[in-house]
C-alpha positions as CSV (number, residue, x, y, z in Angstrom):
1,M,0.1,0.1,-0.2
2,S,1.5,3.6,-1.0
3,R,2.1,5.6,1.4
4,K,-0.3,8.4,0.2
5,R,-3.2,5.3,0.5
6,T,-2.3,4.9,4.0
7,A,-2.3,8.9,4.7
8,L,-5.7,9.0,3.7
9,L,-7.0,7.8,6.8
10,A,-5.8,11.0,8.5
11,V,-7.3,13.1,6.0
12,P,-10.6,15.2,7.2
13,T,-14.1,13.0,6.4
14,A,-15.1,15.6,3.4
15,A,-11.8,15.3,1.9
16,V,-11.4,11.6,2.0
17,L,-15.1,11.2,0.6
18,A,-14.0,13.4,-2.4
19,L,-11.7,11.1,-3.3
20,L,-13.6,7.7,-3.3
21,P,-15.1,6.5,-6.2
22,S,-18.8,8.1,-7.0
23,T,-20.4,5.9,-9.8
24,A,-20.3,2.2,-9.9
25,N,-17.3,2.0,-12.5
26,A,-14.9,3.9,-10.9
27,Y,-13.3,1.9,-8.6
28,P,-9.9,2.1,-6.9
29,N,-7.2,-0.1,-8.3
30,P,-5.3,-2.1,-5.8
31,G,-2.7,-1.2,-3.7
32,R,1.0,-1.6,-4.4
33,V,1.9,-5.1,-4.0
34,T,5.1,-7.1,-5.6
35,G,6.8,-10.6,-5.4
36,S,4.7,-13.5,-5.3
37,V,1.4,-12.6,-6.0
38,V,-0.1,-14.8,-7.5
39,T,-3.4,-16.0,-5.2
40,H,-6.9,-17.3,-4.9
41,D,-9.2,-16.4,-2.1
42,P,-6.3,-14.9,0.4
43,T,-6.7,-14.3,3.9
44,M,-4.4,-12.5,6.0
45,I,-3.3,-11.8,9.5
46,R,-0.7,-9.6,11.3
47,T,1.0,-11.5,13.8
48,S,2.3,-10.1,17.1
49,S,5.6,-9.9,15.1
50,G,4.5,-7.4,12.9
51,Q,4.6,-10.2,9.9
52,Y,2.1,-10.2,7.1
53,L,1.0,-14.1,7.1
54,L,-1.7,-14.9,4.1
55,Y,-3.3,-18.1,3.2
56,A,-4.8,-19.3,-0.3
57,T,-7.0,-21.6,-2.2
58,G,-4.4,-24.2,-3.4
59,G,-2.3,-27.3,-2.8
60,G,-2.1,-27.9,1.3
61,I,-3.7,-24.3,1.4
62,A,-0.7,-22.3,0.1
63,S,1.4,-19.4,2.1
64,K,2.7,-16.2,1.5
65,T,4.0,-13.7,4.1
66,S,5.6,-9.8,4.1
67,S,6.9,-7.7,6.5
68,D,5.4,-4.5,5.1
69,R,2.2,-5.6,2.9
70,I,3.8,-4.6,-0.1
71,A,6.2,-7.0,-0.8
72,F,5.4,-10.7,-1.0
73,G,7.2,-13.9,-0.8
74,A,5.6,-17.6,-1.3
75,G,6.1,-20.1,1.4
76,A,5.3,-23.6,2.1
77,D,2.1,-25.6,2.5
78,A,0.3,-24.9,5.6
79,F,0.0,-28.7,5.8
80,S,3.2,-30.9,5.3
81,S,1.1,-33.6,4.6
82,R,-2.6,-33.5,3.3
83,P,-5.3,-34.8,6.0
84,G,-6.6,-38.0,4.5
85,W,-10.2,-37.2,4.7
86,W,-9.8,-34.6,1.8
87,S,-9.8,-37.3,-0.5
88,N,-13.5,-37.8,0.3
89,Y,-14.7,-34.9,-1.6
90,S,-11.6,-34.2,-3.9
91,S,-9.4,-36.3,-5.7
92,V,-6.9,-33.9,-6.5
93,P,-7.0,-33.5,-3.2
94,E,-6.6,-29.9,-2.4
95,A,-8.2,-27.2,-0.1
96,W,-9.6,-23.9,-0.9
97,A,-10.9,-20.4,1.0
98,P,-9.3,-20.3,3.7
99,D,-10.1,-18.1,6.9
100,I,-7.2,-17.5,9.7
101,S,-8.0,-15.7,13.1
102,Y,-6.5,-15.9,15.8
103,Q,-8.3,-17.1,19.4
104,G,-7.3,-17.8,22.7
105,G,-4.0,-17.8,22.3
106,K,-4.1,-20.1,18.9
107,Y,-4.1,-19.3,15.2
108,L,-7.2,-21.2,13.8
109,M,-7.8,-21.8,10.4
110,Y,-11.5,-22.8,8.5
111,Y,-11.1,-24.1,5.1
112,S,-12.9,-26.1,2.7
113,V,-12.8,-29.2,0.4
114,S,-14.8,-30.2,-2.8
115,K,-14.1,-30.1,-6.3
116,F,-15.7,-27.6,-8.8
117,G,-19.7,-27.9,-9.4
118,S,-20.0,-29.7,-6.6
119,N,-21.9,-29.6,-3.1
120,T,-20.3,-32.8,-1.9
121,S,-17.9,-30.6,0.4
122,A,-16.6,-30.0,3.8
123,I,-15.4,-27.9,6.3
124,G,-12.3,-28.4,8.1
125,L,-10.5,-26.8,10.5
126,A,-6.8,-26.5,11.8
127,G,-5.1,-25.1,15.0
128,S,-1.5,-23.9,15.1
129,T,0.5,-22.1,18.3
130,T,2.8,-20.2,15.4
131,G,0.0,-19.7,12.4
132,Q,3.3,-20.7,10.2
133,P,3.5,-23.4,7.4
134,G,3.6,-27.2,8.4
135,S,2.8,-26.3,11.9
136,W,-1.0,-26.8,11.8
137,A,-2.8,-29.5,13.4
138,D,-5.7,-30.9,11.6
139,Y,-8.6,-31.0,13.7
140,G,-11.0,-32.9,11.2
141,I,-14.6,-32.0,9.8
142,V,-16.5,-29.4,11.4
143,Y,-19.8,-29.5,8.6
144,T,-20.9,-31.2,5.7
145,S,-23.0,-31.1,2.8
146,N,-23.8,-33.6,0.0
147,S,-25.8,-33.8,-3.6
148,A,-28.9,-33.8,-1.6
149,S,-28.4,-30.7,0.5
150,D,-29.7,-27.5,-0.6
151,Y,-26.6,-25.5,0.5
152,N,-22.8,-25.8,-0.5
153,A,-20.3,-26.2,2.4
154,I,-17.4,-24.3,1.2
155,D,-15.9,-20.6,1.7
156,P,-16.1,-20.5,5.9
157,N,-15.6,-17.5,8.2
158,L,-15.7,-17.2,11.5
159,F,-17.0,-14.4,13.5
160,V,-16.5,-14.3,17.3
161,D,-18.9,-11.5,18.6
162,S,-18.6,-9.2,21.3
163,D,-20.7,-11.0,23.7
164,G,-18.3,-14.0,23.2
165,K,-20.5,-16.2,21.1
166,W,-18.8,-17.8,18.0
167,W,-20.2,-18.2,14.7
168,L,-19.4,-19.5,11.1
169,S,-21.1,-18.4,7.9
170,F,-20.4,-20.0,4.8
171,G,-21.7,-21.1,1.3
172,S,-21.4,-21.1,-2.5
173,W,-24.3,-21.3,-5.2
174,W,-27.8,-23.1,-3.7
175,T,-29.6,-21.7,-1.7
176,G,-26.5,-19.2,-1.0
177,I,-24.9,-18.4,2.5
178,K,-25.4,-20.5,5.6
179,M,-24.6,-19.7,9.2
180,I,-24.3,-21.9,12.3
181,Q,-23.2,-21.5,15.7
182,I,-19.5,-22.7,16.9
183,N,-18.7,-23.8,20.4
184,P,-16.0,-22.0,21.2
185,S,-14.3,-24.9,23.3
186,T,-14.4,-27.4,20.3
187,G,-14.3,-24.9,17.2
188,K,-17.4,-27.1,16.0
189,Q,-21.0,-26.4,15.6
190,H,-22.7,-25.7,19.1
191,A,-24.9,-28.9,20.0
192,G,-27.1,-26.4,21.7
193,N,-28.6,-24.7,18.9
194,T,-28.0,-26.9,15.6
195,T,-30.2,-24.2,13.3
196,R,-29.0,-23.3,10.0
197,Y,-29.5,-19.6,9.1
198,S,-30.0,-18.1,5.7
199,L,-28.1,-15.0,5.2
200,A,-28.1,-13.9,1.2
201,S,-29.5,-16.0,-1.8
202,R,-30.5,-15.5,-4.9
203,P,-34.2,-17.1,-5.2
204,T,-34.5,-15.7,-9.0
205,G,-31.9,-16.2,-12.1
206,T,-28.1,-17.2,-11.1
207,K,-27.7,-18.8,-7.8
208,A,-23.8,-17.3,-8.3
209,V,-23.2,-15.8,-4.5
210,E,-20.3,-17.5,-2.2
211,A,-17.4,-16.3,0.0
212,P,-19.5,-14.6,2.9
213,Y,-17.2,-12.8,5.5
214,V,-18.6,-10.8,8.6
215,V,-17.2,-8.0,10.6
216,K,-19.0,-6.0,13.2
217,R,-18.4,-2.0,13.0
218,N,-20.3,1.2,14.8
219,G,-23.3,-1.3,15.8
220,Y,-23.8,-3.3,12.7
221,Y,-22.8,-6.5,11.6
222,Y,-21.4,-6.4,7.8
223,L,-21.8,-9.1,5.6
224,F,-19.7,-9.2,2.5
225,A,-20.0,-11.5,-0.4
226,S,-18.9,-12.5,-3.9
227,Y,-21.5,-12.5,-6.4
228,D,-21.2,-14.4,-9.7
229,T,-19.1,-15.8,-12.1
230,C,-15.4,-16.6,-10.7
231,C,-12.7,-18.1,-11.7
232,A,-12.5,-18.0,-15.6
233,G,-9.7,-15.6,-16.1
234,T,-10.6,-12.3,-18.0
235,S,-14.3,-14.2,-18.5
236,S,-14.9,-13.7,-14.7
237,T,-17.8,-11.2,-13.6
238,Y,-16.8,-11.9,-9.9
239,K,-17.7,-8.6,-7.7
240,V,-17.9,-8.1,-3.9
241,K,-21.4,-6.6,-2.4
242,V,-22.3,-5.7,1.1
243,G,-25.2,-6.1,3.6
244,R,-25.9,-4.9,7.0
245,A,-27.8,-6.2,10.0
246,T,-28.8,-5.6,13.7
247,S,-28.4,-9.2,14.3
248,V,-25.7,-11.4,13.5
249,T,-27.7,-13.8,12.0
250,G,-29.5,-11.4,9.7
251,P,-31.7,-10.2,8.2
252,Y,-29.2,-8.4,6.0
253,Y,-29.7,-5.5,4.0
254,D,-28.2,-3.3,1.0
255,R,-28.0,0.3,1.0
256,N,-31.0,0.4,-0.7
257,G,-32.9,-1.6,1.4
258,V,-33.5,-4.8,-0.4
259,A,-32.7,-8.0,1.4
260,M,-29.6,-9.9,0.8
261,T,-32.1,-13.0,1.0
262,N,-33.8,-11.2,-2.2
263,N,-30.6,-10.9,-4.2
264,G,-29.6,-7.7,-2.5
265,G,-26.1,-6.5,-1.7
266,T,-24.5,-2.5,-2.4
267,P,-21.4,-3.0,-4.5
268,V,-18.0,-2.6,-2.7
269,L,-15.7,-3.7,-5.8
270,E,-16.4,-4.8,-9.4
271,S,-14.8,-5.4,-12.7
272,H,-12.7,-1.9,-13.9
273,G,-9.7,-1.4,-16.3
274,N,-7.4,-4.8,-16.1
275,V,-9.0,-5.7,-13.1
276,I,-11.4,-8.1,-13.5
277,G,-13.8,-10.2,-11.4
278,P,-12.4,-9.3,-7.8
279,G,-13.3,-11.2,-4.9
280,G,-13.1,-14.0,-2.9
281,Q,-12.4,-11.5,-0.4
282,S,-11.7,-11.3,3.5
283,I,-11.7,-8.4,5.4
284,M,-8.3,-7.4,8.0
285,K,-8.5,-4.9,10.7
286,D,-4.5,-3.6,10.6
287,T,-3.0,-0.4,12.3
288,D,-3.7,2.2,9.6
289,G,-7.5,1.0,9.3
290,D,-9.4,-2.3,7.7
291,L,-8.3,-3.8,4.4
292,I,-10.1,-5.9,2.1
293,V,-7.9,-8.5,0.8
294,Y,-9.1,-10.4,-2.2
295,H,-7.9,-11.9,-5.9
296,Y,-8.5,-10.6,-9.3
297,Y,-7.9,-11.8,-12.4
298,D,-5.0,-9.2,-14.3
299,G,-6.5,-8.3,-18.1
300,A,-2.9,-7.3,-18.7
301,D,-1.3,-10.6,-17.7
302,N,-3.8,-12.9,-20.0
303,G,-6.1,-12.8,-16.5
304,T,-3.9,-14.7,-14.1
305,P,-5.3,-14.2,-10.5
306,K,-3.5,-11.5,-8.4
307,L,-3.3,-10.4,-5.3
308,G,-5.9,-7.4,-4.3
309,I,-5.5,-5.1,-1.3
310,N,-7.4,-2.2,-0.3
311,L,-8.5,0.3,2.5
312,L,-12.1,0.7,3.7
313,N,-13.8,3.8,4.4
314,W,-16.8,3.7,6.7
315,S,-17.5,7.2,7.3
316,S,-20.7,7.1,5.4
317,G,-21.9,4.2,7.2
318,W,-20.9,1.4,4.5
319,P,-17.7,0.4,3.5
320,V,-15.8,2.1,0.6
321,A,-13.0,0.8,-1.3
322,Y,-10.0,3.1,-1.9
């Protein structure tokens, strides 16, 4: 991220707003990143030592590190050997869309195992005291779906509320984004609440909504999700939208009051210039503000998936990337 971008958070609100995009196609370019930037579905955390630790789709969960949020180097996979149960859900097998967080003195990572276009899928959980590649212990399956399910158990995101309750959102296509309550002592579904809540869906037309990420800001819960078609290079139509709610389980509404369970969602990032199909996003709170961390397909590089990082401005009550 350039010094100019970082400094924007110190600019008075009116001046910041004057710099923000005002039309649907006036989205910011990603902040500057260099080195190992080919990535998909990134999740990132800043460790106590100041290291940026990023995990992403692929292999035994691919990793990258950075000391300055600009220069990234490729690291080893999270798992030195892939858990045997993965082969029940993917013939490769590889893991997708990890979600890293630090809870109670330990790094946790939820992730999914599936194959493209299938909802015979599973969400797994792993833990590590350091968060470093090769240090992760697999805790097994958290939640599954199969061909008879109306949901898809991929793209997990853990949200820990201020009241200490844990929630896991997940989902892709079918009937959309779901959420379950998690037991903090096990990291798996809470036995006292087995409800599967619906957060976002597209009941008419395409079913393409996935990759949820929930944060709480200024008294509201915000649900970010990726819409439309991923993983098609320069033909990708992926985009990031958001809604907000006063309860973690919803209902979530966009800025126009349309429910996210009825194809609602306020745009945060869409294709522009050579930045094609931004999505697979996660949100990270850093020392200079909130970041949206995502992948996009580079139109100037044959649609190669690249790492995108932008700051978010919340002054309007809605997240705006800049």
